[in-house]
C-alpha positions as CSV (number, residue, x, y, z in Angstrom):
1,M,-3.5,0.7,5.1
2,I,-3.9,0.9,1.3
3,Q,-6.0,2.3,-1.2
4,A,-4.9,2.6,-5.2
5,V,-5.9,4.7,-7.9
6,I,-4.8,5.3,-11.5
7,M,-4.6,8.4,-13.5
8,P,-3.8,9.8,-16.5
9,H,-1.0,12.4,-17.0
10,P,-1.6,14.3,-20.2
11,P,-0.5,18.4,-19.7
12,I,-3.1,19.8,-21.0
13,A,-5.4,18.4,-18.5
14,R,-3.9,21.4,-17.3
15,G,-5.9,25.1,-17.6
16,L,-2.0,26.9,-17.9
17,V,-1.8,24.5,-20.6
18,G,-4.0,23.8,-22.3
19,R,-5.9,27.5,-22.9
20,G,-9.0,25.6,-23.6
21,E,-8.3,23.0,-25.0
22,E,-8.0,20.9,-22.0
23,K,-12.4,21.6,-21.9
24,K,-12.4,18.1,-24.7
25,I,-11.4,15.8,-22.0
26,Q,-14.0,17.5,-19.5
27,S,-14.8,13.6,-18.2
28,T,-11.8,13.7,-17.1
29,L,-11.2,16.7,-15.3
30,D,-14.3,15.8,-12.9
31,A,-12.8,12.7,-12.7
32,Y,-9.3,13.5,-11.6
33,R,-11.6,16.4,-8.4
34,T,-14.0,12.9,-7.9
35,A,-10.7,10.9,-6.5
36,S,-9.1,13.3,-5.4
37,R,-11.9,14.5,-3.1
38,Q,-12.2,9.9,-2.1
39,I,-8.2,10.5,-1.9
40,A,-8.7,13.5,0.7
41,D,-11.7,11.7,2.2
42,Y,-9.4,8.4,3.1
43,A,-7.1,10.5,4.4
44,P,-3.5,8.6,3.5
45,E,0.0,10.0,5.5
46,T,1.9,8.9,2.2
47,I,1.2,9.0,-1.5
48,V,2.9,5.9,-3.4
49,I,3.1,7.5,-7.4
50,I,4.3,5.2,-9.6
51,S,5.6,7.0,-13.2
52,P,6.5,6.1,-16.4
53,H,8.4,10.1,-17.2
54,N,10.5,9.7,-13.7
55,I,13.8,8.5,-14.2
56,F,13.6,5.1,-16.0
57,Y,15.8,2.3,-16.3
58,R,15.2,-1.3,-18.4
59,D,16.2,-3.2,-15.3
60,A,15.8,-1.6,-12.4
61,F,13.0,0.7,-10.4
62,Y,14.5,4.0,-10.0
63,I,13.2,5.4,-6.6
64,S,13.9,9.4,-6.3
65,P,16.4,10.4,-4.0
66,G,16.5,13.8,-1.6
67,E,14.5,15.4,1.3
68,T,11.5,17.0,-1.2
69,Y,9.4,16.7,-4.2
70,N,10.1,20.3,-6.7
71,D,8.7,20.3,-9.5
72,S,6.5,22.9,-12.1
73,L,5.1,22.3,-15.5
74,A,7.6,25.6,-16.5
75,R,8.4,22.9,-20.2
76,F,5.1,23.1,-21.2
77,G,5.3,27.0,-20.7
78,A,3.1,26.3,-17.3
79,S,5.6,27.6,-14.5
80,A,3.0,28.8,-11.7
81,D,1.7,25.4,-12.1
82,Q,4.5,24.1,-9.0
83,L,3.8,21.7,-6.1
84,T,6.8,21.0,-2.9
85,I,6.3,17.8,-1.1
86,P,8.7,16.3,1.9
87,Y,9.3,12.6,0.7
88,D,8.5,10.2,2.6
89,R,12.6,8.9,3.6
90,E,11.5,6.5,6.1
91,L,8.3,4.5,4.0
92,R,11.5,5.0,1.0
93,D,14.1,3.5,3.3
94,E,12.4,0.1,3.6
95,I,10.9,0.0,0.5
96,I,14.8,-0.4,-0.4
97,R,15.5,-2.3,2.4
98,L,12.8,-4.8,1.0
99,F,14.4,-4.5,-2.7
100,E,16.9,-5.2,-2.4
101,E,17.0,-8.3,-0.1
102,E,14.5,-10.0,-2.4
103,N,17.2,-8.8,-5.2
104,I,15.0,-6.5,-6.9
105,P,17.7,-3.9,-8.9
106,V,16.7,-0.5,-7.7
107,A,18.3,3.2,-8.7
108,Q,18.7,6.5,-7.2
109,D,21.3,8.3,-8.8
110,R,21.3,11.6,-7.3
111,R,21.3,13.5,-10.2
112,Y,18.7,12.2,-11.6
113,A,16.8,13.8,-8.5
114,N,15.6,17.5,-9.6
115,E,14.3,15.8,-13.6
116,P,10.7,17.1,-13.9
117,D,8.2,13.9,-14.1
118,H,4.9,15.5,-15.4
119,G,3.9,11.6,-15.0
120,S,3.7,12.5,-11.0
121,L,3.1,15.9,-11.4
122,I,0.1,16.1,-13.1
123,P,-2.0,13.7,-10.9
124,L,-1.0,14.9,-7.3
125,L,-0.9,18.7,-8.6
126,Y,-4.7,17.4,-8.6
127,V,-4.9,15.7,-6.0
128,S,-3.2,19.1,-3.8
129,E,-6.5,21.7,-4.5
130,V,-8.4,19.6,-1.5
131,Y,-5.4,17.6,0.3
132,T,-2.2,18.0,0.9
133,N,-1.4,16.6,4.4
134,Y,0.8,13.9,2.9
135,R,4.0,13.1,1.9
136,V,5.1,11.3,-1.0
137,V,7.4,8.4,-2.3
138,R,8.4,8.3,-6.0
139,I,8.9,5.3,-8.1
140,A,9.9,4.5,-11.5
141,P,8.6,1.5,-13.2
142,S,10.9,-0.7,-15.4
143,L,10.4,-2.7,-18.1
144,L,11.5,-6.4,-16.1
145,S,9.5,-9.3,-15.8
146,D,5.2,-8.9,-15.3
147,E,6.5,-11.1,-12.0
148,T,8.9,-8.4,-10.7
149,L,6.7,-5.9,-11.1
150,V,3.4,-7.7,-9.5
151,E,6.6,-8.7,-6.2
152,A,7.3,-5.0,-6.6
153,G,3.9,-3.6,-5.7
154,R,3.5,-6.6,-3.6
155,L,6.2,-5.1,-1.7
156,I,5.1,-1.4,-1.8
157,E,2.2,-2.3,0.5
158,R,4.0,-4.7,2.4
159,S,6.7,-1.8,3.4
160,A,3.8,0.7,3.7
161,A,2.4,-2.3,6.7
162,H,6.2,-2.5,8.4
163,V,6.3,1.0,9.4
164,G,2.7,1.0,9.4
165,R,2.0,4.0,7.1
166,K,-1.6,4.4,5.5
167,I,-1.0,5.2,2.2
168,T,-2.7,6.2,-1.3
169,L,-1.0,4.3,-4.6
170,I,-1.3,6.1,-8.0
171,A,-0.2,4.1,-11.4
172,S,0.6,7.3,-13.1
173,G,-0.3,5.6,-16.7
174,D,-1.9,7.0,-19.9
175,L,-3.6,3.7,-22.1
176,S,-2.6,3.8,-26.0
177,H,-0.7,6.6,-27.9
178,K,-2.8,5.2,-31.4
179,L,-6.2,6.2,-30.8
180,L,-6.7,7.8,-33.9
181,A,-5.4,8.0,-37.5
182,E,-5.6,12.1,-37.0
183,G,-3.7,11.5,-33.7
184,P,-0.1,12.6,-32.6
185,Y,1.0,8.3,-32.8
186,G,-1.7,7.5,-35.8
187,Y,-3.3,4.8,-35.7
188,V,-3.7,1.2,-34.9
189,K,-6.3,-1.7,-34.4
190,E,-5.1,-2.8,-31.5
191,G,-5.0,0.9,-30.1
192,P,-8.9,0.6,-29.3
193,E,-8.2,-3.0,-28.4
194,F,-6.5,-2.4,-25.8
195,D,-7.8,0.2,-24.0
196,S,-11.6,-1.6,-24.6
197,R,-9.9,-4.5,-22.8
198,V,-7.3,-3.4,-19.8
199,T,-10.7,-1.1,-19.3
200,E,-12.8,-3.7,-18.9
201,M,-10.4,-5.1,-16.0
202,M,-10.2,-2.0,-13.8
203,R,-13.9,-2.3,-14.3
204,S,-14.3,-5.0,-13.2
205,G,-11.7,-5.0,-10.6
206,N,-10.0,-8.5,-11.9
207,L,-6.5,-6.7,-12.3
208,K,-4.6,-9.9,-12.6
209,A,-5.2,-9.7,-16.4
210,F,-3.3,-6.9,-16.5
211,R,-0.5,-9.7,-16.9
212,E,-2.4,-11.3,-20.6
213,F,-1.0,-9.5,-22.3
214,T,2.1,-10.1,-24.9
215,P,5.0,-8.0,-25.3
216,E,4.1,-7.8,-29.0
217,F,0.4,-6.5,-28.7
218,R,2.0,-4.0,-25.3
219,D,4.1,-2.7,-28.7
220,A,1.8,-2.2,-31.1
221,C,-0.6,-0.1,-29.2
222,A,2.2,2.1,-27.9
223,E,0.5,2.1,-24.3
224,C,2.8,4.2,-21.3
225,G,0.9,2.9,-18.6
226,L,0.7,-1.5,-17.8
227,P,3.6,-1.3,-16.3
228,G,2.9,0.5,-13.3
229,F,-0.7,-0.8,-13.3
230,I,0.6,-4.1,-13.0
231,M,2.4,-2.5,-9.6
232,L,-1.0,-1.4,-8.7
233,S,-1.9,-5.3,-8.6
234,G,0.9,-6.8,-7.1
235,A,-0.2,-4.3,-4.4
236,L,-3.4,-5.8,-3.9
237,E,-3.1,-8.6,-3.8
238,N,-3.9,-9.3,0.1
239,Y,-7.5,-7.3,-0.2
240,H,-10.6,-7.0,-1.2
241,I,-11.3,-4.4,-3.5
242,R,-14.0,-2.5,-5.1
243,P,-13.4,-1.0,-7.7
244,D,-14.7,2.7,-8.9
245,F,-14.3,3.5,-12.4
246,L,-15.3,7.7,-13.0
247,S,-14.0,7.9,-16.2
248,Y,-12.6,7.1,-20.4
249,E,-12.2,9.0,-23.0
250,G,-9.7,9.8,-26.2
251,P,-10.1,12.5,-27.9
252,F,-6.4,12.9,-28.8
253,G,-5.5,10.2,-30.2
254,V,-4.2,8.7,-26.6
255,G,-6.9,7.3,-24.2
256,Y,-7.4,8.4,-20.3
257,A,-9.1,6.3,-17.9
258,V,-9.9,7.6,-13.7
259,C,-10.4,4.9,-11.5
260,T,-9.9,4.4,-8.5
261,F,-10.0,0.8,-5.8
262,Q,-10.9,1.3,-2.0
263,A,-9.9,-2.3,-0.5
264,D,-10.1,-4.0,2.2
265,D,-7.6,-5.5,4.1
266,A,-8.2,-9.5,4.6
267,C,-6.8,-9.9,8.0
268,V,-9.4,-7.1,9.4
269,R,-12.5,-8.7,7.4
270,L,-11.7,-12.4,8.5
271,A,-10.9,-10.8,12.3
272,K,-14.0,-9.5,11.8
273,D,-16.4,-12.2,10.2
274,T,-14.5,-14.3,12.9
275,L,-15.7,-12.3,15.7
276,E,-19.2,-11.5,15.0
277,K,-20.1,-15.0,14.2
278,Y,-18.9,-16.4,17.3
279,V,-20.6,-13.2,19.6
280,R,-23.4,-14.2,17.5
281,T,-24.3,-17.9,17.6
282,G,-20.6,-19.2,19.6
283,K,-19.5,-20.9,16.1
284,R,-16.3,-20.6,15.1
285,L,-16.4,-19.6,11.7
286,E,-14.6,-21.8,9.2
287,R,-11.8,-20.6,6.3
288,P,-12.4,-19.4,4.2
289,E,-11.9,-20.1,0.4
290,N,-11.4,-16.4,-1.0
291,L,-8.4,-15.2,0.9
292,P,-4.8,-14.1,0.0
293,E,-2.9,-17.1,-0.9
294,W,0.3,-16.2,1.5
295,M,-3.0,-16.2,4.1
296,T,-3.1,-20.1,3.9
297,T,0.1,-21.0,2.9
298,K,2.1,-19.2,5.6
299,R,2.8,-19.8,9.7
300,A,3.1,-16.7,12.0
301,G,2.1,-15.7,15.1
302,A,-0.6,-13.2,15.1
303,F,-2.8,-10.7,17.5
304,V,-5.4,-9.3,17.4
305,S,-6.2,-5.8,19.0
306,L,-9.6,-4.6,19.0
307,H,-10.9,-0.4,20.1
308,K,-14.1,1.5,21.1
309,N,-14.2,4.8,20.6
310,G,-10.6,4.7,21.0
311,E,-9.3,2.6,23.4
312,L,-8.6,-1.2,23.6
313,R,-11.1,-3.2,24.3
314,G,-9.4,-6.6,24.5
315,C,-5.8,-7.8,22.9
316,I,-4.4,-11.7,22.7
317,G,-1.8,-12.9,20.3
318,T,0.9,-15.5,19.8
319,F,4.8,-14.7,19.2
320,L,5.1,-18.1,17.5
321,P,2.4,-19.9,15.7
322,W,0.0,-22.3,17.0
323,S,-2.4,-23.5,13.9
324,D,-1.2,-25.0,10.6
325,C,-1.8,-21.1,8.7
326,V,-1.9,-17.3,8.9
327,A,-5.7,-17.5,8.5
328,D,-6.4,-20.0,11.3
329,E,-4.7,-17.6,13.6
330,I,-5.9,-14.7,13.4
331,I,-10.0,-16.8,13.6
332,T,-8.1,-18.3,16.7
333,M,-7.1,-15.0,18.3
334,A,-9.8,-13.4,17.8
335,I,-11.9,-15.3,19.8
336,E,-9.8,-15.0,21.9
337,A,-9.7,-11.4,22.0
338,G,-12.8,-10.8,22.2
339,T,-13.7,-13.0,24.6
340,Q,-10.0,-14.3,26.7
341,D,-9.0,-11.3,27.5
342,P,-8.7,-10.8,31.4
343,R,-8.3,-6.9,32.1
344,F,-11.7,-7.2,29.8
345,L,-15.5,-8.4,30.3
346,P,-16.3,-10.4,26.7
347,V,-17.7,-8.5,23.1
348,R,-21.0,-8.6,24.0
349,V,-24.0,-8.1,20.4
350,D,-24.3,-4.6,20.7
351,E,-20.9,-3.4,21.4
352,L,-19.4,-5.4,17.5
353,S,-20.7,-2.1,15.9
354,E,-18.5,-0.1,17.8
355,L,-15.5,-2.3,17.2
356,E,-12.2,-1.8,15.3
357,Y,-10.0,-4.1,14.6
358,N,-5.8,-4.5,13.5
359,V,-3.9,-7.8,13.0
360,D,-0.6,-7.6,14.1
361,V,1.2,-10.8,11.6
362,L,4.9,-11.1,13.2
363,S,8.2,-12.4,11.5
364,A,10.1,-15.2,13.3
365,P,12.1,-14.1,16.4
366,E,15.8,-13.7,15.9
367,P,19.0,-13.2,18.3
368,A,19.7,-9.9,18.9
369,D,21.3,-7.9,21.2
370,K,20.4,-3.4,22.3
371,T,22.4,-2.1,19.6
372,Q,20.3,-4.0,17.3
373,L,16.9,-2.5,18.3
374,D,14.5,0.2,17.2
375,A,11.6,0.7,18.7
376,K,9.5,2.2,15.7
377,R,10.6,-1.0,14.1
378,Y,11.4,-4.1,15.9
379,G,9.1,-5.1,18.8
380,V,11.0,-7.4,21.2
381,I,10.6,-10.7,22.9
382,V,13.0,-11.3,26.8
383,S,12.7,-14.4,27.8
384,N,14.4,-16.6,31.1
385,G,13.4,-20.5,31.6
386,Y,9.6,-20.3,31.6
387,R,8.9,-16.4,32.6
388,R,9.5,-14.8,28.8
389,G,7.7,-10.9,28.3
390,L,6.6,-9.2,24.8
391,L,6.8,-6.0,23.4
392,L,5.1,-4.6,19.6
393,P,7.2,-2.2,18.5
394,D,6.0,1.1,17.0
395,L,3.9,1.7,20.4
396,E,2.7,5.3,22.0
397,G,4.7,6.1,24.5
398,V,7.7,4.3,23.4
399,D,10.0,5.8,22.2
400,T,13.8,3.9,22.9
401,P,14.7,0.3,23.1
402,G,15.5,1.1,26.7
403,Q,11.9,1.7,27.3
404,Q,10.7,-1.4,24.7
405,I,13.1,-3.7,27.6
406,A,12.0,-2.5,30.3
407,I,8.0,-2.4,30.1
408,A,8.9,-6.1,28.7
409,L,10.3,-7.1,31.6
410,Q,8.0,-6.6,33.4
411,K,5.3,-8.4,32.0
412,A,7.6,-11.7,31.8
413,G,8.5,-11.0,36.3
414,I,12.3,-10.6,35.1
415,R,13.9,-8.0,37.7
416,P,16.0,-5.6,34.8
417,D,19.2,-7.2,37.2
418,E,18.7,-10.6,36.3
419,P,20.1,-12.9,33.6
420,Y,17.7,-12.6,30.5
421,Q,17.9,-13.7,26.0
422,L,16.6,-10.8,23.7
423,E,15.0,-11.5,20.3
424,R,13.8,-8.9,18.5
425,F,11.2,-9.1,15.6
426,T,9.4,-7.5,12.6
427,V,5.5,-6.0,11.8
428,E,3.1,-6.9,9.3
429,R,0.6,-4.0,10.7
430,H,-2.9,-4.6,9.3
431,K,-5.7,-2.1,10.6
């Protein structure tokens, strides 16, 4: 569901601006193109880009409004370098909703909607050379606490899971601006130290260490990317990540680093490891120790779905938790989906390599009426006594709440003219 990338944003990296000077950062140019090909291979539906050169508020996250992102490098004398990309309004609205739900301040002043932002434009220009089938959400970081930045990143990832969106998250940012005495910002000893430490964090994948720098140190080295990097670390907290550090250089006195992070969803990995062990050995997987904290402390219903060659191969789940935590719920449901779905024979060893896994983690159901439903966002539960039917949201061919209710009633064995109770729930979708 998520890929993450750190990219710098020097306008001089573009030939129409650099006029030959860009060759001094050839490693960065090569890394831009490698990262862009990785993004194209991943084929995200939406790119969420965090840029410090978007409209910046000290105490709020600016999320760009409007229908499309239109920008160019005209202010740098290169008007031919331009982009027009549609915004992903559904994902943007869900991010805003979750931010507001968690009391994280959001700004969306339309007066600034068309302000230039080379922090977004430079990375997207390189991506768009090889991949154009995406929409965009643009977010500016803030000077709120590191804990709030982490939570903002986590909610961006949760929003994508809620709307079932495959995203690439780009944290656009340069490193220290004080690497060389002859550079435009001068030199301080903290500059090279910051760059050395932060690039090692990228290489190792120890992204929590982004939060270790003191405010005084950060001010001294004059960086612009760290708030976005911290948000990126929050978005990846639920994943096992594989960093690919592509380049670092700073010949102009400003540090430029490019690093991509391929992410394995912890819920999907747990379901896969569970079923493979059970099918091969007949033994239940013990809960791993290195799972994200929320998976071992939160209780929730969960569905595990298996697909083979694009066709359903098994699906079983619970709308209320049976187990002590989400991880245990997934372990149980993975075994059930692979061996106990009455519509299918149990999964064989020779099929394991062909299976694809989806894991849906459900919110607690809440009473609702038909006017409060949305077939894309909410699943439904209908019940009459012991008879109960459930339908997940955002299913192909199910476009209206009426269709949802009709299918759920049929599954429950409840006639449409019988009374029934209606509940709704949301889903965090892991693929």
